C-alpha positions in Angstrom: 55.3 71.8 25.5 58.3 69.2 25.4 62.0 70.4 25.3 62.1 68.8 22.1 59.6 71.4 20.4 60.4 74.5 22.9 61.4 77.9 21.7 65.1 78.6 21.2 66.2 81.1 23.4 65.9 84.7 22.6 69.1 85.4 23.7 72.1 82.6 24.1 75.6 83.1 25.9 78.4 81.0 25.8 81.7 81.7 27.6 82.0 85.2 26.9 85.1 86.9 28.0 85.3 91.2 27.3 88.7 92.6 28.7 89.4 96.6 28.8 92.7 98.6 29.2 92.7 100.2 32.5 93.7 104.1 33.2 97.4 102.3 34.4 97.1 100.3 31.0 96.4 96.8 33.0 94.3 94.7 31.7 90.4 94.4 32.9 88.2 91.3 33.0 84.7 93.2 32.8 83.5 89.5 31.8 85.2 86.3 32.2 83.1 83.1 30.7 79.9 83.8 31.2 77.1 81.8 29.7 73.5 82.4 30.0 70.2 81.9 28.3 67.1 83.9 28.2 63.7 82.4 26.8 61.0 84.4 24.8 58.7 86.1 26.6 60.7 85.9 29.9 61.6 89.3 32.3 65.2 88.8 33.8 67.2 90.7 36.0 70.9 91.2 36.1 71.6 91.8 39.9 75.8 92.0 41.5 78.0 94.6 43.1 79.4 97.6 41.4 82.1 96.4 38.7 80.2 93.0 38.3 79.8 93.2 34.8 76.3 93.7 34.4 76.5 97.2 31.8 78.9 95.5 29.9 76.9 92.4 29.3 73.6 94.5 28.4 76.1 96.7 25.8 77.1 93.6 24.3 73.5 92.2 23.7 72.4 95.6 22.2 75.6 95.2 20.1 77.1 98.4 21.7 80.7 96.3 22.3 82.2 93.5 20.8 83.1 90.5 23.2 87.4 89.4 22.9 86.0 85.4 23.0 83.1 83.6 23.1 79.7 83.5 21.3 76.5 85.8 21.6 73.3 84.8 19.9 70.6 87.5 20.2 67.4 86.4 18.2 69.3 83.7 16.3 71.6 86.3 14.9 75.4 86.5 16.0 75.5 89.5 17.5 79.0 90.5 17.0 79.3 89.9 12.8 76.0 91.4 12.3 75.2 94.4 15.3 72.8 96.5 13.5 70.6 93.7 12.4 70.1 92.9 16.0 69.4 96.9 17.2 66.5 97.0 14.6 64.8 94.8 16.3 65.6 95.3 19.9 65.2 98.4 22.4 68.1 99.5 24.7 67.3 102.0 27.5 70.9 102.9 29.3 71.4 104.3 32.5 71.1 108.3 31.5 69.0 108.1 28.8 69.7 111.1 26.5 66.0 113.2 26.8 66.1 116.6 25.5 65.4 118.9 28.0 64.5 122.0 25.9 61.6 120.1 23.8 58.3 119.1 25.2 57.4 115.1 25.9 55.8 115.3 22.1 58.5 116.6 20.4 61.0 114.2 22.5 58.4 111.0 21.2 58.7 112.6 17.5 62.5 112.7 17.6 63.0 109.1 18.8 60.8 108.3 16.5 62.4 110.2 13.5 65.8 108.8 14.3 64.1 105.0 14.2 62.0 105.0 10.8 58.7 105.4 12.9 56.2 106.3 10.1 53.4 108.7 10.8 50.8 105.6 10.4 52.5 103.5 12.8 53.0 106.5 15.5 49.3 106.6 15.2 48.8 103.5 16.4 51.9 103.4 18.9 51.5 106.2 20.3 47.9 106.1 22.1 49.1 103.3 23.6 52.4 104.3 24.9 51.1 107.6 26.5 48.2 105.5 28.4 50.7 102.7 29.4 52.7 105.8 31.1 50.4 108.0 32.3 52.1 110.8 30.6 48.8 111.5 28.2 48.1 115.1 30.0 51.8 115.8 29.6 52.8 116.0 26.2 53.3 119.8 25.8 55.1 119.8 29.5 59.2 120.2 28.5 60.9 117.4 29.6 63.2 119.2 31.9 60.0 120.5 33.8 59.3 116.8 34.5 59.8 114.5 37.6 62.2 112.1 37.8 59.9 109.2 37.9 58.4 111.0 34.6 61.4 111.3 32.8 62.4 107.6 33.6 58.9 106.8 31.9 59.2 109.3 29.3 62.4 107.5 28.3 61.1 104.2 28.1 58.0 105.5 25.9 60.8 106.9 23.8 62.7 103.8 23.7 59.3 101.9 22.9 58.6 104.1 19.9 59.1 101.0 17.3 57.6 98.0 19.0 60.9 95.5 19.6 60.8 91.6 20.3 63.7 92.7 23.4 63.8 95.2 25.5 67.1 95.9 27.5 67.1 98.0 30.4 70.2 99.1 32.5 69.0 100.6 35.7 65.9 101.9 34.6 64.8 102.8 38.4 68.0 104.2 39.5 67.3 107.6 41.6 63.4 106.7 41.6 61.0 107.8 44.3 59.5 104.6 45.4 56.0 105.2 44.0 57.6 106.1 40.3 59.6 103.0 41.1 56.2 100.8 41.5 54.6 102.2 38.7 57.6 101.5 36.0 57.6 97.9 37.4 53.8 97.9 36.6 54.7 99.2 33.0 57.0 96.5 32.7 55.2 93.5 34.5 52.3 94.9 31.5 54.7 94.6 28.9 55.8 90.9 29.4 52.4 89.4 31.1 50.3 91.0 28.3 52.4 91.7 25.5 54.7 88.8 25.6 58.0 90.8 25.4 61.2 89.5 26.4 62.8 92.3 29.0 66.3 92.0 30.2 67.1 94.4 33.0 70.4 95.4 35.5 68.9 96.6 39.0 70.7 97.6 42.5 67.2 96.9 44.3 67.1 93.2 45.3 63.9 93.2 45.8 62.7 93.8 42.3 64.4 90.3 41.6 61.7 88.8 43.2 59.3 90.0 40.2 61.2 88.6 37.4 61.7 84.6 37.1 65.4 84.6 36.0 67.9 85.8 38.0 71.8 86.1 36.8 73.9 87.1 40.4 77.2 88.0 38.9 80.6 89.1 40.6 83.8 90.5 38.8 83.1 89.4 35.4 81.7 86.0 36.4 78.0 84.3 37.1 77.7 83.1 40.8 74.5 81.5 40.0 71.5 81.5 38.0 67.7 80.5 38.1 64.5 81.6 39.6 64.6 84.3 42.5 63.4 81.4 44.8 66.5 79.6 43.8 68.9 81.9 45.2 66.8 82.7 48.3 66.7 79.0 48.9 70.4 79.5 49.5 69.8 81.2 52.7 67.3 78.4 53.8 67.7 77.9 57.5 70.4 81.2 58.0 67.8 83.8 58.0 67.0 85.5 61.4 65.4 88.3 63.3 67.3 89.2 66.3 65.5 91.5 68.8 67.8 94.5 70.2 68.3 94.5 74.1 67.0 96.5 76.0 67.9 100.2 75.6 69.9 99.5 72.2 69.1 100.6 68.7 68.8 97.9 66.2 71.1 99.9 63.9 73.7 99.8 66.5 73.4 96.1 67.3 73.4 95.3 63.3 76.8 97.5 63.4 78.0 95.0 66.0 76.6 91.9 64.3 78.4 93.0 61.1 81.7 92.9 62.6 81.5 89.2 63.2 82.9 86.4 61.2 80.3 84.5 61.3 77.6 87.0 60.2 76.9 87.2 56.6 74.5 90.3 57.0 72.7 92.1 59.5 70.0 95.0 58.1 67.7 96.7 60.7 63.8 95.5 60.1 61.0 97.0 62.1 62.6 97.9 64.6 64.7 93.9 65.2 67.7 93.2 62.7 67.4 90.5 60.3 70.5 88.5 60.7 71.9 86.0 57.7 74.1 83.7 59.4 77.1 81.5 57.6 75.4 78.4 58.9 72.7 77.6 61.1 72.5 78.7 64.8 72.0 74.8 65.5 75.0 73.7 63.9 77.2 76.5 64.9 80.5 74.9 65.9 80.5 77.5 68.9 77.9 80.5 69.7 77.8 83.4 67.7 79.3 86.4 70.3 77.4 88.9 69.0 74.4 87.4 69.2 74.7 86.0 72.7 71.8 87.1 75.2 69.8 88.2 71.7 66.7 86.9 71.4 66.2 85.5 67.5 63.8 83.6 65.6 63.9 81.8 62.4 62.3 83.6 59.7 61.8 82.8 56.0 64.9 83.7 53.4 64.5 86.4 51.0 66.3 86.9 47.8 68.7 89.5 49.0 69.8 86.8 52.0 70.8 84.4 49.4 72.7 87.1 47.5 74.7 88.4 50.3 75.7 84.7 51.4 76.4 84.1 47.2 78.7 86.9 47.6 80.5 86.3 50.7 81.5 83.0 49.0 83.5 84.6 46.7 84.5 88.2 47.7 87.3 89.4 49.6 85.9 88.9 53.8 84.4 92.0 55.0 87.0 94.4 56.9 85.5 95.1 60.4 83.8 98.5 60.7 85.6 101.6 60.4 86.0 103.5 63.6 85.9 107.0 62.3 88.6 108.0 64.3 89.1 111.9 64.2 92.5 112.8 65.5 90.9 115.4 67.9 88.5 114.5 71.0 85.1 112.9 69.5 82.2 115.1 69.4 79.9 114.8 72.7 77.5 111.9 72.7 74.0 112.4 71.1 71.8 114.6 73.1 68.5 113.9 74.9 65.3 114.7 73.7 64.0 117.7 74.5 67.3 119.8 74.6 68.4 122.1 72.3 67.7 121.0 68.7 71.1 120.7 66.7 68.4 121.3 63.9 65.6 123.4 64.0 63.3 124.3 61.1 60.1 126.4 61.6 57.5 127.3 59.0 59.9 127.2 56.2 58.8 128.3 52.9 60.9 128.5 49.6 59.1 130.1 46.5 60.4 130.3 42.4 58.4 132.9 41.2 54.7 131.7 41.7 55.8 128.0 42.5 56.0 126.9 46.1 59.0 124.0 46.5 58.7 124.0 50.4 55.7 125.1 52.1 55.7 126.0 56.0 57.8 122.9 56.5 58.8 122.5 60.7 60.6 119.9 62.3 63.5 119.5 64.8 66.8 117.4 64.9 68.2 116.6 68.5 72.3 116.1 68.5 73.3 112.5 67.4 70.1 111.9 65.9 70.0 110.2 62.2 66.7 112.1 60.5 65.5 110.7 57.3 63.4 113.0 55.1 61.8 111.0 52.5 59.4 112.0 49.5 58.8 111.5 46.0 60.7 113.0 43.4 60.0 117.1 43.4 58.7 116.6 46.8 61.1 119.9 47.9 63.8 118.0 49.7 66.7 118.8 47.8 65.2 122.5 48.6 65.0 121.9 52.0 69.0 120.5 51.9 70.3 123.7 50.2 68.5 126.5 52.1 69.9 124.3 55.6 73.2 124.4 54.1 73.3 128.1 53.3 72.9 127.5 49.6 69.8 128.8 48.8 67.9 131.3 50.4 64.6 130.9 52.3 61.5 133.0 51.0 60.1 132.8 55.2 60.7 131.1 57.9 63.4 130.3 60.5 66.1 127.6 60.4 69.0 127.1 62.9 71.6 124.6 62.3 74.8 123.7 65.4 72.9 126.9 66.9 73.5 129.8 64.3 70.7 131.4 62.5 71.4 130.1 58.7 69.3 133.3 57.2 71.4 135.7 59.6 74.6 134.0 59.6 75.1 131.7 56.7 78.9 131.5 56.7 79.3 130.7 60.2 77.2 127.7 60.0 78.4 126.6 56.7 82.0 125.9 58.5 79.7 123.4 61.1 78.5 121.6 58.4 79.0 118.9 55.6 77.0 118.3 52.9 77.2 115.6 50.0 75.2 116.2 47.0 73.1 113.5 45.2 75.8 113.6 42.5 78.7 113.8 45.1 80.1 116.8 43.4 83.6 115.3 42.7 85.7 116.8 40.1 86.1 113.6 37.9 89.1 115.1 36.5 91.3 115.3 39.6 92.9 112.3 41.3 91.5 111.3 44.6 94.1 113.4 46.4 93.7 116.7 44.8 90.0 116.3 45.3 90.6 115.8 49.1 93.4 118.6 48.8 90.5 120.9 47.3 87.8 120.7 49.7 90.3 121.1 52.5 91.0 124.0 51.1 87.8 125.0 50.3 86.9 124.5 54.1 90.0 127.3 55.1 92.3 123.9 56.3 96.0 124.7 55.2 99.3 123.6 56.3 100.0 120.9 58.4 96.3 120.9 59.3 95.3 120.3 55.5 97.8 117.2 55.2 96.9 115.4 58.3 93.4 115.9 57.4 94.0 114.3 53.7 96.0 111.7 55.1 93.3 110.8 57.7 90.4 110.5 55.2 92.6 108.3 52.7 93.2 106.0 55.8 89.9 106.0 57.0 88.0 105.7 53.9 90.4 103.3 53.0 91.3 104.9 49.4 95.1 104.8 50.1 95.2 102.6 46.8 93.3 104.7 44.8 95.5 108.5 45.9 96.0 109.2 42.2 93.4 107.2 40.0 90.8 109.8 38.9 87.8 110.3 40.6 86.1 109.8 38.1 87.2 106.5 37.3 86.1 105.0 40.8 83.7 102.5 41.1 80.4 104.1 42.5 81.3 102.6 45.9 84.0 104.6 46.1 83.1 107.5 44.6 80.8 107.5 47.6 83.6 107.0 50.6 85.4 109.9 48.6 82.5 112.4 48.7 81.6 111.4 52.0 85.6 112.0 53.1 85.6 115.2 51.7 82.5 116.2 54.0 84.2 115.3 56.9 87.4 116.8 56.2 86.7 119.8 58.8 85.0 117.6 61.4 81.5 119.3 61.1 79.3 118.9 63.6 75.7 118.4 61.4 76.0 115.9 58.0 73.4 116.7 55.4 73.3 113.4 53.1 71.4 113.8 49.8 70.4 110.6 48.3 74.0 109.7 48.8 73.7 105.6 48.1 71.6 106.1 44.7 72.8 103.4 42.3 75.3 102.1 45.1 75.1 98.0 45.4 73.9 96.2 49.0 77.8 96.0 50.0 78.3 99.5 49.2 75.1 100.9 51.3 75.7 98.7 54.0 79.2 100.2 54.1 78.3 103.6 54.1 75.6 103.1 57.0 78.0 101.5 59.2 79.9 104.8 59.3 76.9 106.8 59.4 75.9 104.9 62.8 79.3 105.3 64.2 79.3 109.0 63.5 75.8 109.2 65.2 77.4 107.3 68.2 80.1 110.0 68.6 77.4 112.8 68.7 77.3 113.6 64.9 74.2 114.8 63.5 72.9 113.4 60.4 69.9 114.1 57.8 69.6 112.0 55.1 67.6 111.9 51.9 67.1 108.2 50.1 65.0 106.5 47.8 65.7 103.0 49.5 63.1 102.6 52.0 64.6 100.0 53.9 67.3 102.4 54.8 64.8 104.8 56.5 64.9 101.9 59.3 68.6 103.3 60.2 66.5 106.3 61.1 65.8 107.4 64.4 62.8 109.7 63.6 61.5 110.4 59.6 59.8 113.1 58.0 57.9 112.3 54.6 57.0 115.2 52.4 55.4 115.8 48.8 54.4 119.3 47.1 56.5 121.1 49.7 54.6 119.9 52.3 55.5 117.4 55.4 52.8 115.0 55.6 53.8 112.7 58.4 56.6 112.5 61.0 57.3 110.0 63.2 59.7 106.7 64.2 60.2 103.9 61.6 57.7 102.3 63.3 54.9 104.8 63.9 55.3 105.5 60.0 55.4 101.9 59.4 52.2 101.3 60.7 50.6 103.7 58.3 50.8 101.0 55.6 47.1 99.2 54.9 47.6 95.4 55.8 47.0 92.9 52.5 46.5 89.5 53.4 49.3 87.6 52.7 51.6 90.5 51.8 54.2 91.3 54.8 53.7 95.5 55.1 56.8 97.4 54.4 58.2 100.6 54.8 57.8 101.2 51.0 54.2 100.4 51.7 53.6 103.0 54.4 55.5 105.7 52.2 53.3 104.9 49.0 49.9 105.2 51.2 51.0 108.3 52.8 51.8 109.7 49.6 49.1 108.2 47.6 46.3 109.1 50.5 47.8 112.8 50.3 46.8 112.9 47.2 43.6 111.8 47.2 44.5 108.3 45.7 42.4 105.2 47.4 45.3 102.9 48.3 42.7 99.8 48.4 42.3 100.4 44.4 46.2 99.6 43.7 47.3 96.2 44.9 51.8 96.0 45.5 54.0 94.4 43.0 54.7 91.2 44.9 54.3 88.7 42.0 56.8 87.4 38.9 54.9 87.6 35.2 
C-alpha cells in the first residue's frame, strides 16, 4: 500500500502539553510537547520511569482529561471537543479496574454491559467469546473477590470488552500479576490484535513486553525520548552490551553492584550467573579501561530492548548517584553465615488452614544468615500467607517456624522486634508526611527520645528522602514510596527482612536501586526473604523456592531452577520459562503444548 492510500492513524497527537498544580502550588508539567501516531490494527506500548507521563497520555486519549495545549485526534475526533463520542467507540481499563468483589463473574459482566448499553442480543453473541478467550467460563458463579490476581485482571479485561471497541487503552494491565497469568493476558492481547485487528495502546513497567509490540514510545518527564519499532530501541545499544563473568568466589550481584557505581557503565543486572553490562561506549573504543571490569572476562552479546531503554534514559536523566552504603549508626551485623550453620529462618511442615481451605500445606525451607532467599509462585500460591506467619502476624495451624533463633509460635513478640516487614501495598499512611510516617513506625518499634530522632534522621538521609520530608506519602512517586517503606522497616535495625512483592509496579531504575540496597544489607549479614513477580529479580537470590497451591514445587539456586526450563530452538530460555514449566508441570499441563510469547503481531 502506498503512502498516498495508507489509512489515517487511529490516534494522532501533536505537541500535547498537560500541566497540573502540585501540592505546594507549583506547576507540574506532566506532558511537554508530545507528538505521536498509532496505526490502526497495531499494538503500541508506552514505557518510561515513574512520572514519565504515561498514565496522563492514556487518560487524555480516553477523554478523561483535557490537554492544556496541542491537538489529539482519536478515530478522527477531536477528543477535547467531543470526549463522549470517543468514549462510545473505545474501551479503557485503568490500573485499578473497579470490579465488584461481592458480585460473581457473571454479575460483574452484566453490570458493565448494563452501564454501556449492551443489548441482551449483543450479550448472547459477545459473552461466549469473552469467556472462551479469558478461560473464565467455568467460574461465572464465583465471586470476583475469590478470584486470583490474574483471573481478576482477565475479568477486568472481559468487562472492558463487553462492547466491541475500535481502540483498547490499557494502563499497566499486568502489574502485580504472576508470570503465568501475565503470559496468558498477553496471549489474549495478541489474539485481539492478530485475529480481530483491534488497535491496542498500553503502558507497562515490564520492558520485555515492549518486544511483543509493533510500536513503542519511550517517555521521560513528560517528553518522548524515542519512538519506533522495538528493534530500533534495542539498536541504540548495539556493540555496548556484554556478559561479564564474576571472578571466582564473587557473586554476580556483588559484581553488579560494583559495576553500577562506575560512571562508564549505563546498566548492569545479574543474568544466569553472569552480569549483563551495558557500557556508555563499546569497550574497544573506550578512552580508558573501565576500572570495574578490569580482570573480568566479558563477551559481546546482542542488545535487547531494555539495554537501549537504559541508554536513552542515561542521556537525559540525572546522573546515577553512588550506591547507598546502608550505614547504620551502630556496628554492622556480622557477616553472612556459612552453609550448615544454624539457620536464621527455619520452617518445617508449616500448615495454615482457613476453614476447610489449606493455604499453606507442609512447607519446609531454611535460610542462612546473610542470604537472599526468593519465594516465588503464582497469585494465590500461599506466599503472602507464609510471610505473615513468619512475621507473627498470622498464627500457624501446624508446623514449626523459627526466625532469628526464636520460635515464632511461642514467642512472636520477641521475634517481631528482630524482623522488618515490607508488605505488598507498603502499609504507609497516605495522609501522613514522610517524616510523620517514619516517626510513627519508629514509635511502633519501641524507639524513643534521642534514639528515635537519630533513626528517623538516618532514614531520611540514607534513602535520600529529605526533599520529601513534609510531602504526604500518598503523593510520592512509586519509587519513593518503595524507599519510604523500606526505610520504615529498617528503623529498628532488624536482623531479618521480609519483602512481599516490594517492586510491583516500580520502574526499572527504582527496581535496581532497591536491589542495590538489598545486596549491601545482605553483605552486612542481614537476611532477606523476598517475593517477586519479576522473574529476572530471582537472579539476585542465593536460593529460590517455587510454590503453588500451598506446596513447594522446587528449591535450589537460580542456576538449578533455570535448568528446569524446556529448551526451545531459536529462543533463549529465561527464569520465567523455568517458572512456568515448573508450575504447569505440577498442574498436569503439558508444557510442549504451549509456546512462549516471543513475536509481535
